[in-house]
MARMI-336299 format. One record per residue: x, y, z of N, C-alpha, C in turn. Coordinates in steps of 0.05 Angstrom, whole numbers, plus 32768, in hexadecimal, padded with zeros to 4 digits. Atoms other than C-alpha are relative to their C-alpha. Example, Ala and Ser with C-alpha at 12.3 -4.5 7.8 and 13.67 -1.06 7.14 Angstrom:
// MARMI-336299
+------+------+------+-------+-------+-------+------+------+------+
: n_px : n_py : n_pz : ca_px : ca_py : ca_pz : c_px : c_py : c_pz :
+------+------+------+-------+-------+-------+------+------+------+
: 8012 : 7FE8 : 8000 :  80F6 :  7FA6 :  809C : 8012 : 8018 : 8000 :
: 7FF0 : 7FE8 : 7FFF :  8111 :  7FEB :  808F : 7FF1 : 8016 : 800E :
+------+------+------+-------+-------+-------+------+------+------+
***
This chain:
// MARMI-336299
+------+------+------+-------+-------+-------+------+------+------+
: n_px : n_py : n_pz : ca_px : ca_py : ca_pz : c_px : c_py : c_pz :
+------+------+------+-------+-------+-------+------+------+------+
: 800D : 8017 : 8008 :  76C2 :  861B :  80CC : 8016 : 7FEB : 7FF7 :
: 7FEA : 8011 : 8009 :  7702 :  85FE :  80AC : 800F : 7FF6 : 8016 :
: 7FF6 : 800E : 7FE7 :  771E :  85F4 :  80F2 : 7FF2 : 7FE9 : 800A :
: 800F : 8017 : 7FF5 :  76E6 :  85C9 :  8106 : 8002 : 7FE9 : 7FEE :
: 7FFE : 8016 : 8011 :  76EC :  859F :  80C7 : 801A : 7FF3 : 8005 :
: 7FE6 : 800B : 7FFB :  7737 :  8597 :  80D2 : 8000 : 7FF1 : 801B :
: 7FFF : 800D : 7FE8 :  772A :  8587 :  811B : 7FF0 : 7FE4 : 7FFF :
: 800F : 8018 : 8003 :  76F4 :  8554 :  8109 : 8010 : 7FEB : 7FF1 :
: 7FEF : 8015 : 800E :  7723 :  8531 :  80D7 : 8014 : 7FF4 : 8011 :
: 7FEB : 8009 : 7FEF :  775A :  852E :  8108 : 7FF4 : 7FEE : 8015 :
: 800C : 8010 : 7FEA :  772C :  8511 :  813F : 7FF6 : 7FE6 : 7FF1 :
: 8007 : 8018 : 800E :  7710 :  84DE :  810C : 8017 : 7FEE : 7FFA :
: 7FE7 : 800E : 8006 :  7757 :  84CA :  80F9 : 800B : 7FF4 : 801A :
: 7FF9 : 800C : 7FE6 :  7769 :  84C1 :  8143 : 7FF0 : 7FEA : 8008 :
: 8013 : 8015 : 7FF8 :  772D :  8499 :  8150 : 8004 : 7FE6 : 7FEE :
: 7FFB : 8017 : 8014 :  773A :  846C :  8110 : 8019 : 7FF2 : 8009 :
: 7FE7 : 800D : 7FF8 :  7782 :  845F :  8128 : 7FFD : 7FF1 : 8019 :
: 8006 : 800E : 7FE8 :  7769 :  844D :  816E : 7FF1 : 7FE6 : 7FFA :
: 8012 : 8019 : 8007 :  7734 :  841D :  8152 : 8011 : 7FEB : 7FF3 :
: 7FF1 : 8013 : 800C :  7765 :  83FC :  8124 : 8017 : 7FF3 : 8013 :
: 7FEC : 8009 : 7FEB :  779B :  83F7 :  815A : 7FF6 : 7FEE : 8011 :
: 800D : 8013 : 7FF0 :  776A :  83D6 :  8188 : 7FF8 : 7FE7 : 7FF3 :
: 8006 : 8019 : 800F :  7756 :  83A4 :  8154 : 8017 : 7FF0 : 7FFD :
: 7FE8 : 800D : 8001 :  779C :  8394 :  8148 : 800A : 7FF3 : 801A :
: 7FF8 : 800C : 7FE7 :  77AA :  8389 :  8192 : 7FF0 : 7FEA : 8006 :
: 8014 : 8016 : 7FFA :  776B :  835F :  819A : 8008 : 7FE6 : 7FF0 :
: 7FF8 : 8016 : 8011 :  7780 :  8333 :  8160 : 801A : 7FF4 : 8009 :
: 7FE6 : 8009 : 7FF5 :  77C8 :  832F :  817A : 7FFD : 7FEE : 8017 :
: 8005 : 800B : 7FE7 :  77AE :  831A :  81BE : 7FF4 : 7FE3 : 7FFA :
: 800E : 801C : 8005 :  7783 :  82E2 :  819E : 8017 : 7FEC : 7FF6 :
: 7FEA : 8014 : 800B :  77C2 :  82C7 :  817A : 8013 : 7FF9 : 8018 :
: 7FEF : 8008 : 7FE8 :  77E9 :  82CA :  81BC : 7FF3 : 7FEB : 8011 :
: 8010 : 8012 : 7FF1 :  77B1 :  82A4 :  81DF : 8000 : 7FE6 : 7FF2 :
: 7FFF : 8018 : 8012 :  77AE :  8271 :  81A7 : 801C : 7FF1 : 8001 :
: 7FE8 : 800D : 7FFF :  77F9 :  8265 :  81AA : 8004 : 7FF3 : 801A :
: 8000 : 800D : 7FE7 :  77F2 :  825A :  81F4 : 7FF4 : 7FE4 : 8002 :
: 800E : 801A : 8002 :  77C1 :  8222 :  81E6 : 8010 : 7FEA : 7FF2 :
: 7FED : 8015 : 800D :  77F3 :  8200 :  81B6 : 8016 : 7FF9 : 8013 :
: 7FEB : 8005 : 7FED :  782A :  8208 :  81E8 : 7FF8 : 7FEE : 8016 :
: 800B : 8014 : 7FEB :  7801 :  81E5 :  821E : 7FFF : 7FE5 : 7FF5 :
: 8002 : 801A : 800A :  77F2 :  81AC :  81F2 : 801A : 7FF2 : 7FF8 :
: 7FE6 : 800B : 8004 :  783A :  81A5 :  81DC : 800E : 7FF9 : 801A :
: 7FF4 : 8008 : 7FE6 :  7851 :  81A3 :  8223 : 7FF4 : 7FEA : 800C :
: 800C : 8019 : 7FF6 :  781F :  8170 :  8236 : 8009 : 7FE7 : 7FF0 :
: 7FF4 : 8014 : 8010 :  7835 :  8146 :  81FC : 801E : 7FF8 : 8007 :
: 7FE3 : 8003 : 7FF9 :  787E :  8150 :  820E : 8003 : 7FF0 : 801B :
: 7FFE : 800D : 7FE6 :  7870 :  813A :  8256 : 7FF8 : 7FE2 : 7FFE :
: 800A : 801A : 8003 :  784E :  80FA :  823D : 8016 : 7FEF : 7FF1 :
: 7FED : 8012 : 8010 :  7889 :  80E4 :  8210 : 8012 : 7FF0 : 8013 :
: 7FEF : 8012 : 7FF1 :  78B8 :  80CC :  8247 : 7FF1 : 7FE6 : 800C :
: 8010 : 8018 : 7FF6 :  7882 :  809C :  8261 : 7FFC : 7FEE : 7FEA :
: 8003 : 800F : 8018 :  7874 :  8085 :  821A : 801B : 7FEF : 7FFA :
: 7FE7 : 800B : 8006 :  78BE :  807A :  820E : 8006 : 7FE8 : 8012 :
: 7FFD : 8013 : 7FEC :  78C5 :  8054 :  824E : 7FF0 : 7FE6 : 7FFC :
: 8012 : 8017 : 8004 :  788A :  8027 :  823F : 800A : 7FEF : 7FE7 :
: 7FF6 : 8010 : 8017 :  78A6 :  8014 :  81FA : 801B : 7FF5 : 8005 :
: 7FE3 : 8007 : 7FF9 :  78EF :  800E :  8216 : 7FFD : 7FE3 : 800B :
: 7FFE : 801B : 7FF4 :  78DC :  7FD1 :  823F : 7FF7 : 7FEA : 7FEF :
: 8008 : 8016 : 8014 :  78BD :  7FAA :  8204 : 8014 : 8001 : 7FE8 :
: 7FF0 : 7FFE : 8018 :  78EC :  7FC3 :  81CC : 801A : 800D : 8006 :
: 7FE6 : 7FF5 : 7FF8 :  7931 :  7FCD :  81E9 : 8010 : 8002 : 7FE7 :
: 7FF1 : 7FFD : 8016 :  7950 :  7FC1 :  81A5 : 7FF9 : 8015 : 7FEE :
: 800A : 7FE9 : 8010 :  792A :  7FFD :  8188 : 800D : 801A : 800A :
: 7FF2 : 7FEA : 7FEE :  795E :  802B :  81AF : 8002 : 8019 : 7FEB :
: 7FFC : 7FE9 : 8012 :  7969 :  8059 :  816F : 7FE4 : 8011 : 7FFF :
: 801A : 7FF0 : 8002 :  791D :  806C :  8168 : 7FFA : 800D : 801A :
: 8004 : 7FF7 : 7FE4 :  7916 :  8073 :  81B4 : 8011 : 8019 : 8007 :
: 7FEC : 7FEB : 7FFA :  7954 :  809F :  81B8 : 7FF8 : 8019 : 7FEC :
: 8007 : 7FEA : 8012 :  793C :  80C8 :  817A : 7FE8 : 8010 : 800C :
: 8015 : 7FF5 : 7FF5 :  78FB :  80D5 :  819C : 8007 : 8013 : 8018 :
: 7FF7 : 7FF0 : 7FEA :  791B :  80EC :  81DB : 8012 : 8019 : 7FF8 :
: 7FF1 : 7FE9 : 800A :  794C :  811A :  81B5 : 7FEE : 8013 : 7FF3 :
: 8011 : 7FEE : 800C :  7916 :  8138 :  818D : 7FEE : 8011 : 8012 :
: 8012 : 7FF5 : 7FE9 :  78EC :  8146 :  81CC : 8013 : 8017 : 800C :
: 7FEE : 7FED : 7FF1 :  7929 :  816A :  81EB : 8005 : 8018 : 7FED :
: 7FF9 : 7FEB : 8013 :  7936 :  8192 :  81AB : 7FE7 : 8010 : 7FFF :
: 8018 : 7FF0 : 8003 :  78EE :  81A9 :  81A8 : 7FFB : 800F : 8019 :
: 7FFF : 7FF1 : 7FE6 :  78EE :  81BC :  81F2 : 8014 : 8017 : 8002 :
: 7FE8 : 7FEC : 7FFE :  792F :  81E4 :  81E9 : 7FFA : 801A : 7FEF :
: 8005 : 7FE8 : 8011 :  7912 :  8212 :  81B6 : 7FEC : 8015 : 8010 :
: 8012 : 7FEC : 7FF4 :  78F0 :  8254 :  81CC : 7FE4 : 7FFD : 7FF8 :
: 801E : 8001 : 8005 :  78A5 :  8253 :  81D1 : 7FF7 : 8011 : 7FEA :
: 8007 : 7FED : 8014 :  789E :  828E :  81A5 : 8009 : 7FFB : 7FE2 :
: 7FF1 : 8006 : 801B :  78C7 :  8272 :  816B : 7FED : 7FEB : 7FF0 :
: 8014 : 8013 : 800D :  788A :  8255 :  8144 : 800A : 7FEF : 7FEC :
: 7FF6 : 800E : 8017 :  78AD :  8241 :  8106 : 8013 : 7FE9 : 8008 :
: 7FEE : 8015 : 7FF8 :  78E7 :  8219 :  8125 : 7FF2 : 7FEF : 8013 :
: 800F : 8013 : 7FEC :  78B8 :  81FE :  815D : 7FEE : 7FED : 7FEF :
: 8013 : 8012 : 8011 :  7887 :  81E3 :  8126 : 8013 : 7FEC : 7FF3 :
: 7FEE : 8013 : 800F :  78C1 :  81C2 :  8101 : 800A : 7FEB : 8016 :
: 7FF6 : 8014 : 7FEC :  78DC :  81A1 :  8141 : 7FE7 : 7FEE : 800B :
: 8016 : 8010 : 7FF6 :  7897 :  818C :  8159 : 7FF6 : 7FEE : 7FE8 :
: 8008 : 8011 : 8017 :  7887 :  8171 :  8114 : 8013 : 7FE7 : 7FFE :
: 7FEE : 8017 : 8001 :  78C6 :  8145 :  8114 : 7FFA : 7FEE : 8019 :
: 8008 : 800F : 7FEA :  78B1 :  8130 :  815A : 7FE7 : 7FEE : 7FFC :
: 801B : 8011 : 8008 :  786C :  811C :  8142 : 8006 : 7FE9 : 7FEE :
: 7FF9 : 8015 : 8011 :  7889 :  80F2 :  810C : 800E : 7FEB : 800F :
: 7FF3 : 8016 : 7FEE :  78B7 :  80CC :  813C : 7FEC : 7FF4 : 8012 :
: 8013 : 800E : 7FF0 :  787C :  80C3 :  816B : 7FEF : 7FEF : 7FF0 :
: 800E : 8013 : 8012 :  7856 :  80A4 :  8132 : 800D : 7FE6 : 7FF9 :
: 7FF0 : 8018 : 8002 :  788C :  8074 :  8125 : 8001 : 7FF0 : 801A :
: 7FFE : 800F : 7FE5 :  7891 :  8063 :  816E : 7FE4 : 7FF2 : 8005 :
: 8019 : 800F : 7FFD :  7845 :  8052 :  8170 : 7FFE : 7FED : 7FEC :
: 8000 : 8016 : 8013 :  784E :  802B :  812F : 800E : 7FE7 : 8007 :
: 7FEE : 8012 : 7FF7 :  7885 :  8005 :  814F : 7FEF : 7FE9 : 8014 :
: 8010 : 8013 : 7FEC :  7850 :  7FE7 :  8182 : 7FF4 : 7FE9 : 7FF2 :
: 800D : 8014 : 8012 :  7832 :  7FC0 :  8148 : 8011 : 7FE8 : 7FFF :
: 7FEA : 8017 : 8004 :  7873 :  7F96 :  8147 : 8000 : 7FF2 : 801C :
: 7FFF : 800F : 7FE4 :  786A :  7F84 :  8193 : 7FE6 : 7FFB : 800C :
: 8018 : 8007 : 7FF6 :  782B :  7F63 :  81A5 : 7FFB : 8005 : 801F :
: 7FFE : 7FFA : 7FE2 :  783C :  7F66 :  81EF : 7FFC : 801D : 8007 :
: 8000 : 7FE5 : 7FFB :  7845 :  7FAF :  81ED : 7FE6 : 800E : 7FF7 :
: 801B : 7FF5 : 800D :  7808 :  7FBC :  81C2 : 7FE9 : 7FF9 : 8016 :
: 8016 : 800A : 7FEC :  77E1 :  7F96 :  81F7 : 8002 : 800D : 801E :
: 7FF9 : 7FF4 : 7FE7 :  7800 :  7FBA :  8232 : 7FED : 8019 : 8007 :
: 8013 : 7FEC : 7FF8 :  77CE :  7FE3 :  8259 : 800C : 801D : 8002 :
: 7FF1 : 7FE5 : 7FFB :  7801 :  801B :  826A : 8006 : 8009 : 7FE3 :
: 7FF9 : 7FF5 : 801B :  7816 :  8021 :  821F : 7FE6 : 800B : 7FF3 :
: 8017 : 7FF6 : 800C :  77CF :  8024 :  8208 : 7FF4 : 8019 : 800D :
: 8007 : 7FE7 : 7FF1 :  77BE :  8059 :  823C : 800F : 8017 : 7FF6 :
: 7FF0 : 7FEB : 8008 :  77F7 :  8082 :  8226 : 7FFB : 8005 : 7FE2 :
: 8006 : 7FFB : 801D :  77E6 :  8078 :  81DB : 7FE7 : 800F : 7FFE :
: 801A : 7FF1 : 8000 :  779F :  808E :  81E9 : 8003 : 801E : 8008 :
: 7FFB : 7FE5 : 7FF5 :  77B7 :  80CB :  8210 : 800F : 8010 : 7FE7 :
: 7FF0 : 7FF2 : 8015 :  77E9 :  80DE :  81D7 : 7FEC : 8007 : 7FE9 :
: 8013 : 7FFA : 8014 :  77AE :  80D7 :  81A6 : 7FEE : 8018 : 8005 :
: 800F : 7FEB : 7FF7 :  7783 :  8105 :  81CE : 8010 : 801A : 7FFC :
: 7FED : 7FE8 : 7FFF :  77BF :  8138 :  81D6 : 8005 : 800A : 7FE2 :
: 7FFC : 7FFB : 801D :  77C8 :  8134 :  8188 : 7FE6 : 800F : 7FF5 :
: 8017 : 7FF5 : 8009 :  777F :  8144 :  817E : 7FFD : 801D : 800B :
: 8002 : 7FE6 : 7FF2 :  7781 :  817E :  81B0 : 8013 : 8014 : 7FF3 :
: 7FEC : 7FF0 : 800C :  77C0 :  8198 :  8191 : 7FF6 : 800A : 7FE3 :
: 8008 : 7FF8 : 801D :  77A1 :  8198 :  814A : 7FE9 : 8015 : 8004 :
: 8015 : 7FEB : 7FFE :  7765 :  81C0 :  8165 : 800D : 801A : 8008 :
: 7FF2 : 7FE8 : 7FF8 :  7794 :  81F2 :  8188 : 800F : 800D : 7FE7 :
: 7FEF : 7FF8 : 8017 :  77BD :  81F6 :  8149 : 7FEE : 8010 : 7FEC :
: 8016 : 7FF4 : 8011 :  777D :  8206 :  8120 : 7FFA : 801C : 800B :
: 8008 : 7FE6 : 7FF5 :  776A :  823D :  814F : 8016 : 8015 : 8001 :
: 7FE9 : 7FED : 8004 :  77B0 :  825B :  8150 : 8001 : 800A : 7FE3 :
: 7FFB : 7FFB : 801A :  77B6 :  8258 :  8108 : 7FE9 : 8014 : 7FF4 :
: 8016 : 7FED : 8009 :  7772 :  827B :  80FE : 8004 : 801B : 800B :
: 7FF9 : 7FE7 : 7FF3 :  7787 :  82B1 :  8131 : 8017 : 800F : 7FF0 :
: 7FE9 : 7FF6 : 800E :  77C9 :  82BA :  810B : 7FF7 : 800B : 7FE4 :
: 800A : 7FF8 : 8019 :  77A5 :  82BD :  80C8 : 7FF2 : 801C : 8002 :
: 8010 : 7FE6 : 7FFB :  7776 :  82F6 :  80E3 : 8016 : 8015 : 8005 :
: 7FEC : 7FEC : 7FFB :  77B2 :  831B :  80FE : 8012 : 8007 : 7FE7 :
: 7FF0 : 7FFC : 801A :  77DB :  8314 :  80BD : 7FEF : 8010 : 7FEE :
: 8013 : 7FF2 : 800F :  779E :  832B :  8096 : 8000 : 801E : 8008 :
: 8001 : 7FE4 : 7FF5 :  7798 :  8369 :  80C0 : 801A : 800F : 7FFB :
: 7FE2 : 7FF4 : 8004 :  77E5 :  8378 :  80BE : 8006 : 8006 : 7FE4 :
: 7FFA : 7FFE : 801C :  77E7 :  836E :  8073 : 7FEB : 8016 : 7FF0 :
: 8016 : 7FF0 : 800F :  77A5 :  8398 :  8061 : 8006 : 801C : 8002 :
: 7FFD : 7FE3 : 8002 :  77A8 :  83DF :  804B : 7FE6 : 800B : 800A :
: 7FEA : 7FF1 : 7FF7 :  77A2 :  840E :  806F : 8008 : 7FF8 : 801D :
: 7FF6 : 8009 : 7FE8 :  77A8 :  83E6 :  80AE : 801E : 7FF8 : 8002 :
: 7FE4 : 8005 : 7FFF :  77ED :  83D2 :  809A : 8011 : 8017 : 8008 :
: 7FF0 : 7FE6 : 7FFB :  7803 :  841A :  80A3 : 8001 : 8002 : 801F :
: 8003 : 7FFC : 7FE4 :  77EB :  841B :  80EA : 8010 : 7FE8 : 800F :
: 7FF2 : 8018 : 7FF5 :  7805 :  83D5 :  80F8 : 801D : 8004 : 7FFF :
: 7FE3 : 7FFA : 8003 :  784A :  83E8 :  80DF : 8009 : 8015 : 8013 :
: 7FF9 : 7FE8 : 7FF0 :  784A :  8429 :  8106 : 8002 : 7FF7 : 801D :
: 8001 : 8008 : 7FE3 :  783B :  8403 :  8149 : 800F : 7FE4 : 8004 :
: 7FF0 : 8014 : 7FFD :  7867 :  83C8 :  813B : 7FF3 : 7FE3 : 7FFE :
: 800E : 8017 : 8004 :  7834 :  8392 :  812A : 800C : 7FF2 : 7FE7 :
: 7FF5 : 8010 : 8017 :  784F :  835A :  80FE : 7FF0 : 7FE7 : 7FFC :
: 800D : 8019 : 8007 :  783A :  831B :  80DC : 800C : 7FEA : 8014 :
: 7FF7 : 8015 : 7FEF :  7840 :  82DA :  8102 : 8000 : 7FE7 : 7FEC :
: 7FFF : 8018 : 800E :  7851 :  8294 :  80E8 : 7FEA : 7FEC : 8006 :
: 8014 : 8015 : 7FFA :  781C :  825D :  80E2 : 8010 : 7FEA : 800D :
: 7FF4 : 8016 : 7FF2 :  782A :  8220 :  810C : 7FF6 : 7FE6 : 7FF3 :
: 8007 : 8017 : 8010 :  782B :  81E4 :  80E0 : 8011 : 7FE7 : 800A :
: 7FF0 : 8018 : 7FF7 :  783D :  819D :  80F7 : 7FFD : 7FEA : 7FEC :
: 8006 : 8017 : 8012 :  7847 :  8160 :  80CE : 7FEC : 7FED : 800E :
: 8013 : 8012 : 7FF5 :  7811 :  812D :  80D8 : 800F : 7FE8 : 800B :
: 7FF3 : 8016 : 7FF5 :  7827 :  80F8 :  8109 : 7FFE : 7FE7 : 7FF3 :
: 8006 : 801B : 800F :  7809 :  80C1 :  80DD : 8013 : 7FFF : 7FE6 :
: 7FEE : 7FFF : 8016 :  7839 :  80D7 :  80A3 : 8019 : 7FEB : 8005 :
: 7FE7 : 800F : 7FFB :  7874 :  80B4 :  80C5 : 7FF8 : 7FE4 : 8009 :
: 8007 : 801B : 7FF6 :  784D :  8078 :  80DC : 7FFD : 7FEB : 7FE9 :
+------+------+------+-------+-------+-------+------+------+------+
***
């Protein structure tokens, strides 16, 4: 009888570990999927920047410093590894602020502000920022769920055993802060 009880306890423990492990894997995959969504939006925004800079450059040639800053910040953000959430958020936040300044610059140039090409690029950037914000919320929610599981007892024991760790939230400065 004692053998059966021991066997039952061992089987229950193994099943519990499997259930917890699968829950951790599922939550980690949701965070990976969410990061992919952010990465896509950041790439789309990055691809839009050269067109926006060229559009402004033809109207505001003497604003060279700001245009160069936007270009350099874009290159710096692209150079970072996709998985480095903290540094990537910092670089993308600085880029968002510079883009906000670039858009605000249009107010000083009525011809630029009235340019169909610039208006189209500005609207596309606005749409991308909205989509990026939604992707960021989804990612941060998935990371919050993963971090909660990884930190909660007794799941933290299994998470540590199988190498599951916490992830950083992705926080960007609001582009309107620099405008």
